[in-house]
C-alpha positions as CSV (number, residue, x, y, z in Angstrom):
1,M,141.4,130.1,50.2
2,K,143.0,133.0,48.2
3,E,141.7,136.5,48.7
4,R,140.1,137.7,45.5
5,I,141.0,141.2,44.2
6,L,139.5,143.1,41.4
7,V,141.8,145.7,39.7
8,V,139.9,148.5,37.8
9,D,142.2,150.7,35.7
10,D,142.2,152.0,32.1
11,D,146.0,152.1,32.1
12,A,147.0,148.7,30.6
13,G,150.6,148.9,31.9
14,L,149.6,149.4,35.5
15,R,146.7,147.0,35.3
16,E,149.0,144.2,34.0
17,S,151.8,144.9,36.4
18,L,149.4,144.8,39.4
19,E,147.9,141.6,38.1
20,L,151.3,140.0,37.9
21,F,152.6,141.3,41.2
22,L,149.5,140.5,43.2
23,S,149.3,137.0,41.7
24,Q,152.9,136.3,42.7
25,E,151.9,137.5,46.3
26,G,149.2,134.7,46.3
27,Y,146.1,136.7,45.6
28,G,143.4,135.8,43.0
29,V,143.3,138.7,40.6
30,T,140.6,139.8,38.1
31,V,141.0,142.9,36.0
32,A,138.5,145.4,34.4
33,T,139.3,148.4,32.1
34,N,136.3,150.6,33.0
35,A,133.4,151.0,35.4
36,E,130.9,149.1,33.3
37,T,133.2,146.0,33.1
38,A,133.9,146.3,36.8
39,L,130.2,146.1,37.6
40,E,129.8,143.0,35.3
41,R,132.7,141.3,37.2
42,V,131.1,142.1,40.5
43,A,127.8,140.6,39.3
44,E,129.6,137.4,38.2
45,Q,131.6,136.7,41.4
46,S,132.4,138.1,44.8
47,F,135.6,139.9,45.7
48,D,137.3,140.6,49.0
49,L,138.9,143.9,47.8
50,V,138.7,146.2,44.8
51,L,141.6,148.4,43.6
52,C,140.0,151.2,41.6
53,D,141.4,154.1,39.6
54,V,139.7,157.5,40.1
55,R,140.2,158.9,36.5
56,M,138.8,156.6,33.8
57,P,136.9,157.2,30.5
58,G,133.1,157.2,30.9
59,S,132.1,156.8,34.6
60,D,135.0,157.7,36.8
61,G,136.0,155.9,40.0
62,L,134.1,158.2,42.4
63,E,130.9,157.5,40.4
64,L,131.7,153.8,40.4
65,L,132.5,153.6,44.2
66,P,128.9,153.9,45.6
67,Q,127.7,151.4,43.1
68,L,130.4,148.9,44.1
69,I,129.5,149.3,47.8
70,R,125.8,149.0,47.1
71,R,126.1,145.9,44.8
72,A,128.8,144.2,46.9
73,P,128.3,145.1,50.5
74,G,131.2,144.1,52.7
75,T,133.8,144.5,49.9
76,T,136.7,146.8,50.7
77,V,137.5,149.4,48.1
78,I,140.9,151.2,47.8
79,M,141.1,154.1,45.4
80,M,144.1,155.0,43.2
81,S,144.9,158.2,41.4
82,A,147.8,160.2,40.0
83,Y,146.0,163.3,40.9
84,G,146.4,162.9,44.6
85,T,144.9,165.7,46.7
86,A,143.6,165.8,50.3
87,D,140.2,166.9,49.0
88,L,140.0,164.0,46.6
89,A,141.1,161.5,49.3
90,I,138.5,162.9,51.8
91,E,135.8,162.7,49.1
92,A,136.7,159.0,48.4
93,M,136.7,158.2,52.1
94,N,133.3,159.9,52.6
95,L,131.9,157.8,49.8
96,G,133.0,154.6,51.6
97,A,136.5,153.9,50.4
98,Y,138.8,152.3,53.0
99,D,142.1,153.8,51.7
100,Y,143.6,156.0,49.0
101,L,146.8,155.4,47.1
102,T,148.6,158.1,45.1
103,K,150.3,157.1,41.9
104,P,153.1,156.3,41.3
105,F,153.4,153.9,44.3
106,Q,155.7,151.0,45.2
107,P,154.3,147.4,45.1
108,S,155.0,147.2,48.8
109,E,152.6,150.1,49.5
110,V,149.8,148.2,47.7
111,V,150.5,145.0,49.7
112,L,150.6,147.0,53.0
113,A,147.2,148.7,52.2
114,I,145.7,145.3,51.3
115,R,147.0,143.7,54.5
116,K,145.7,146.6,56.6
117,S,142.3,146.3,55.0
118,A,142.2,142.5,55.5
119,E,143.1,142.9,59.2
120,R,140.4,145.6,59.6
121,E,137.8,143.3,58.1
122,R,138.9,140.4,60.3
123,L,138.6,142.5,63.4
124,R,135.2,143.9,62.2
125,R,133.8,140.4,61.7
126,K,135.2,139.2,65.0
127,S,133.7,142.3,66.7
128,A,130.3,141.6,65.1
129,L,130.4,138.0,66.3
130,L,131.5,139.0,69.8
131,Q,128.8,141.7,69.9
132,R,126.0,139.3,68.8
133,D,127.1,136.7,71.3
134,V,127.1,139.2,74.2
135,V,123.8,140.7,73.3
136,H,122.3,137.2,73.1
137,A,123.8,136.3,76.4
138,V,121.9,139.0,78.3
139,G,118.6,138.7,76.6
140,Q,117.4,141.9,74.8
141,Q,119.8,144.3,76.5
142,P,122.5,145.6,74.1
143,I,125.4,145.2,76.5
144,I,128.9,145.0,75.0
145,A,131.4,142.9,76.9
146,A,134.7,141.9,75.4
147,S,136.9,143.3,78.2
148,E,137.6,140.9,81.1
149,S,136.0,143.2,83.7
150,M,132.7,143.3,81.8
151,V,132.7,139.5,81.0
152,A,133.2,138.9,84.8
153,L,130.4,141.4,85.6
154,L,127.9,139.8,83.3
155,D,128.8,136.4,84.8
156,V,127.9,137.8,88.2
157,I,124.6,139.2,86.9
158,E,123.7,135.9,85.2
159,R,124.3,134.0,88.5
160,A,122.5,136.5,90.7
161,A,119.5,137.2,88.5
162,E,117.4,134.3,89.6
163,Y,117.6,135.2,93.3
164,K,115.6,138.0,95.1
165,A,118.6,139.3,96.9
166,T,119.1,143.1,96.6
167,V,121.8,144.3,94.2
168,L,124.0,147.4,94.6
169,L,125.4,148.8,91.4
170,L,128.3,151.2,92.0
171,G,129.9,153.2,89.2
172,E,130.4,156.6,87.6
173,S,127.6,158.5,86.0
174,G,126.9,157.2,82.4
175,T,128.4,153.7,82.8
176,G,125.0,152.1,82.1
177,K,123.8,151.0,85.6
178,E,120.2,151.1,84.6
179,V,120.9,149.0,81.5
180,L,122.5,146.4,83.8
181,A,119.6,146.6,86.2
182,R,117.2,145.8,83.3
183,A,119.5,142.9,82.3
184,I,119.1,141.4,85.8
185,Q,115.3,141.7,85.5
186,T,115.4,140.2,82.0
187,Q,117.2,137.1,83.1
188,S,115.2,136.6,86.3
189,N,112.0,134.8,86.9
190,R,110.4,138.3,87.1
191,A,111.2,139.0,83.5
192,D,107.5,139.3,82.6
193,E,106.6,141.5,85.6
194,A,107.0,145.3,86.0
195,F,110.4,147.0,86.0
196,V,109.9,150.4,87.8
197,A,112.8,152.9,87.9
198,V,113.1,156.1,90.0
199,N,115.9,158.6,90.5
200,C,116.0,159.3,94.2
201,G,117.9,162.5,93.6
202,A,115.5,164.0,91.1
203,I,112.3,164.1,93.3
204,P,111.9,166.7,96.1
205,E,112.2,165.2,99.6
206,N,108.6,166.2,100.5
207,L,107.2,164.2,97.5
208,L,109.6,161.3,97.5
209,E,107.9,159.3,100.3
210,S,104.5,159.5,98.6
211,E,106.2,158.6,95.3
212,L,107.7,155.5,96.8
213,F,105.0,154.3,99.2
214,G,101.8,155.9,98.0
215,H,99.2,157.9,100.0
216,A,95.6,157.8,101.0
217,K,93.1,160.4,100.0
218,G,93.4,163.4,102.3
219,A,96.8,162.4,103.6
220,F,98.1,165.9,103.0
221,T,97.0,169.1,101.4
222,G,96.3,168.5,97.7
223,A,95.9,164.7,98.1
224,D,92.4,164.7,96.6
225,R,92.6,161.0,95.8
226,A,94.5,157.9,96.8
227,R,97.6,157.0,94.9
228,R,99.6,153.8,94.5
229,G,103.3,154.2,95.2
230,L,106.1,152.8,93.1
231,F,106.6,149.8,95.5
232,T,103.0,148.8,94.8
233,E,103.5,149.3,91.0
234,A,106.6,147.1,91.1
235,D,104.8,144.4,93.2
236,G,105.9,141.0,91.8
237,G,108.7,142.7,89.7
238,T,111.7,144.9,90.2
239,L,112.2,148.4,91.6
240,F,115.3,150.2,90.5
241,L,116.4,152.9,92.9
242,D,118.9,155.1,91.0
243,E,121.2,157.5,92.9
244,I,120.3,155.8,96.2
245,G,123.1,157.8,97.8
246,E,120.9,160.9,97.5
247,L,118.0,159.4,99.5
248,P,117.1,161.6,102.5
249,A,117.9,160.3,106.0
250,T,114.2,160.0,107.0
251,L,113.5,157.8,104.0
252,Q,116.6,155.7,104.6
253,V,114.9,154.5,107.8
254,K,111.6,153.7,106.1
255,L,113.4,151.9,103.1
256,L,115.3,149.8,105.6
257,R,112.1,148.7,107.2
258,V,110.5,147.8,103.9
259,L,113.5,145.7,102.9
260,Q,113.4,143.9,106.2
261,E,109.7,143.4,106.6
262,E,108.6,143.4,102.9
263,E,105.6,145.5,103.6
264,I,104.7,149.2,103.1
265,R,102.4,151.7,104.7
266,P,101.1,154.5,102.4
267,L,101.0,158.0,103.9
268,G,97.7,158.5,105.8
269,E,96.9,154.8,106.2
270,T,97.0,152.9,109.5
271,K,97.6,149.4,108.0
272,S,100.6,148.0,106.2
273,H,100.4,145.6,103.3
274,Q,102.8,143.1,101.9
275,V,104.8,143.7,98.7
276,D,107.0,141.2,96.8
277,V,109.6,143.5,95.2
278,R,113.2,142.8,94.1
279,V,115.2,146.0,94.8
280,I,118.2,147.0,92.7
281,A,120.0,150.2,93.9
282,A,122.6,152.2,92.1
283,T,124.8,155.2,92.9
284,S,127.8,157.1,91.6
285,R,128.8,158.0,95.2
286,D,131.2,156.2,97.4
287,L,128.4,154.7,99.5
288,E,130.8,152.7,101.7
289,A,132.6,155.9,102.7
290,D,129.3,157.7,103.2
291,A,128.2,154.9,105.5
292,A,131.4,155.1,107.5
293,S,131.1,158.9,107.9
294,G,127.4,158.7,108.9
295,R,126.0,160.4,105.8
296,F,124.3,157.2,104.8
297,R,122.8,154.7,107.2
298,E,125.3,151.9,107.8
299,D,122.6,149.3,108.4
300,L,120.9,150.2,105.1
301,F,124.2,150.1,103.2
302,Y,124.8,146.5,104.4
303,R,121.2,145.6,103.6
304,L,121.6,146.9,100.0
305,N,125.1,145.5,99.6
306,V,124.1,141.9,99.4
307,I,125.3,141.5,95.8
308,R,127.7,144.3,95.0
309,I,128.6,145.0,91.4
310,D,131.3,147.6,90.6
311,V,130.7,148.9,87.0
312,P,134.0,149.8,85.4
313,P,134.2,153.2,83.6
314,L,134.5,153.2,79.8
315,R,138.2,154.2,79.9
316,E,139.0,150.8,81.5
317,R,137.1,149.0,78.8
318,E,139.3,149.7,75.8
319,R,138.5,146.4,74.1
320,D,134.7,147.2,74.3
321,I,134.9,150.6,72.7
322,P,135.2,149.5,69.0
323,L,132.4,147.0,69.5
324,M,130.2,149.8,71.1
325,V,131.0,152.1,68.2
326,D,129.9,149.5,65.7
327,H,126.7,149.0,67.7
328,F,125.8,152.7,68.0
329,V,126.7,153.4,64.4
330,S,124.4,150.6,63.2
331,H,121.6,151.7,65.6
332,F,121.7,155.4,64.6
333,A,122.2,154.7,60.9
334,E,119.0,152.7,61.0
335,T,116.9,155.0,63.2
336,L,118.1,158.2,61.4
337,G,117.9,156.7,57.9
338,K,121.5,157.4,57.1
339,P,123.7,155.2,54.9
340,V,126.6,155.1,57.4
341,R,128.2,151.6,57.5
342,S,131.6,152.0,59.1
343,V,134.1,154.2,60.9
344,S,137.5,155.3,59.4
345,H,140.6,154.0,61.0
346,E,141.7,157.6,62.0
347,A,138.3,158.3,63.6
348,L,138.3,155.1,65.5
349,Q,141.8,155.8,66.8
350,R,140.7,159.2,68.2
351,I,137.6,157.6,69.8
352,V,139.7,154.9,71.5
353,R,142.2,157.5,72.7
354,H,139.5,159.7,74.3
355,T,139.2,159.3,78.1
356,W,135.4,159.4,78.1
357,P,134.6,161.2,81.4
358,G,130.9,160.8,80.5
359,N,131.4,157.1,79.8
360,V,128.9,155.2,77.7
361,R,126.4,158.0,77.6
362,E,129.0,160.4,76.2
363,L,130.1,157.8,73.6
364,K,126.5,157.3,72.5
365,N,125.9,161.0,72.1
366,V,129.1,161.5,70.1
367,I,128.3,158.7,67.7
368,E,124.7,160.0,67.3
369,R,126.1,163.4,66.4
370,A,128.6,162.0,64.0
371,V,126.0,159.9,62.2
372,I,123.8,163.0,61.8
373,L,126.7,165.0,60.4
374,A,128.1,162.2,58.2
375,R,128.2,162.9,54.4
376,G,129.2,159.4,53.3
377,E,129.1,155.8,54.3
378,S,132.1,156.1,56.7
379,L,132.5,158.3,59.7
380,T,135.7,160.4,59.6
381,P,137.5,162.6,62.2
382,E,135.7,165.6,60.7
383,E,132.4,164.4,62.2
384,L,133.8,164.0,65.7
385,P,133.9,166.9,68.2
386,A,137.0,169.1,68.0
387,G,139.8,167.9,70.2
388,L,138.2,164.4,70.9
389,G,141.0,161.9,71.5
390,S,143.7,164.6,71.6
391,E,144.0,164.6,75.4
392,T,147.5,164.2,76.9
393,T,148.1,163.7,80.5
394,N,151.6,164.4,81.7
395,P,151.7,165.5,85.4
396,L,155.4,166.5,85.1
397,D,154.9,169.2,82.4
398,A,155.0,172.0,85.0
399,V,157.8,170.7,87.2
400,H,160.8,172.9,87.6
401,D,162.3,171.5,90.8
402,L,164.6,168.7,89.7
403,S,164.9,167.1,93.1
404,L,163.8,163.5,92.6
405,K,162.1,163.3,95.9
406,A,160.1,166.5,95.3
407,A,159.3,165.5,91.8
408,R,158.2,162.0,92.9
409,A,155.9,163.5,95.6
410,R,154.5,166.1,93.1
411,F,153.8,163.4,90.6
412,E,152.1,161.2,93.1
413,R,150.0,164.1,94.5
414,D,148.9,165.1,90.9
415,W,148.2,161.5,89.9
416,I,146.0,160.9,93.0
417,E,144.1,164.2,92.3
418,Q,143.5,163.1,88.7
419,A,142.3,159.7,89.8
420,L,139.9,161.3,92.4
421,A,138.6,163.8,89.8
422,R,138.1,161.1,87.2
423,V,135.8,159.1,89.6
424,E,134.1,162.2,91.1
425,G,135.7,161.7,94.5
426,N,134.9,158.0,94.9
427,R,137.9,156.9,96.9
428,T,137.1,153.2,96.6
429,H,137.2,153.5,92.8
430,A,140.2,155.8,92.9
431,A,142.2,153.2,94.9
432,K,141.4,150.6,92.3
433,L,142.5,152.9,89.5
434,L,145.8,153.6,91.3
435,G,146.4,150.0,92.2
436,I,146.7,150.6,95.9
437,S,144.6,149.7,98.9
438,H,141.8,151.9,100.2
439,R,143.8,152.4,103.4
440,S,146.9,153.5,101.5
441,L,144.9,156.0,99.5
442,L,143.4,157.6,102.7
443,Y,146.9,157.9,104.1
444,K,148.2,159.6,101.0
445,I,145.2,161.9,100.9
446,K,146.0,163.0,104.4
447,E,149.8,163.2,103.7
448,Y,149.3,165.5,100.7
449,G,146.5,167.5,102.2
450,L,144.0,166.6,99.5
451,G,141.0,166.6,101.8
452,R,139.6,164.8,104.8
453,A,140.9,161.2,105.0
454,D,138.2,159.9,107.5
455,G,136.1,158.1,104.8
């Protein structure tokens, strides 16, 4: 089916030449001489794209643009003007135009702009379909998964959800480990039962035992009444232990006993009682290295590590980023009552280029900020934080010694340092980033004096 284009321009010569040229290119072309006629044409039929002049008698193109978008949502609009200025182009983009052409232009420029807009619309529709499919696949959790690593991860979650085995989620801060834990609960036979989450690193050690297991009245100073612990609250459901790597050593022993015997004993009580709890743990630490070094109990690590899921950082999920941007834009536009519908090509490029050290959490915050600041229906680079997406990483910038051997060693050392910094010292994840074995990484850490290599 031919793409339908509406040309709106009061210049008869340009209008007729565009109609002739675009028809020869295989497009279905309709013309209008002013804003009023254009709105009549839009009411009569649907168009894939509108080419609209800015300066026209009566209502000009910038006044017509919001009406076109409102009356024909999903239609791409490209503005044209002989008075091309950066401010005018920005204003048109903020009002929802996809592109801006300055007259006079070559026919090839028009065709290129149309093809770019068609490709963008194709990708947008494909992204929307992918996102809907993925969200549906994990129940009510808005998890975006177009990248191979996330598709594989969701497959593991789907297969593991129905079993009670403990799950260990490993990944950097902000990668969405709690969202994945809730997805496991949603797809399990415990979906209608309690999901209880606790951050093991956020509660003082002297209170954490009582928080987890409960206490009897009078168990300690200030315990003026009995209290149920989180294990009891989660009975029949799921307990999510976030930042499990921060669990104090004394409680590691007690947690191991609970996992093995499926019973708890509140502080101050003499009898234990059974609990039926599915435990999901998560950490941003290299728990395997901590277990090997003695910082974390090795037997507890293996008890938690029944189903291990390594959550990839956002920078390794480039295919997911545009989908996540669409999701967050729609979400915040709705919740904040803003008319934002899309993201400009330039803004999306900057977003994809950014390394996202804060992962999904950082992306969500950036999009929320951008939607709040947005003046039109499309997010532009002006709404993004200064410098976002401008990072360049070249470890040879400061090299002065031109010896290939020295340069290679310097490059390798710097690259390993960057990988370790990116994953907050998690050597297992750093080895995956670098594409080498964990043993090789430990050898190189020792060789370059980057820290202890005994983990």
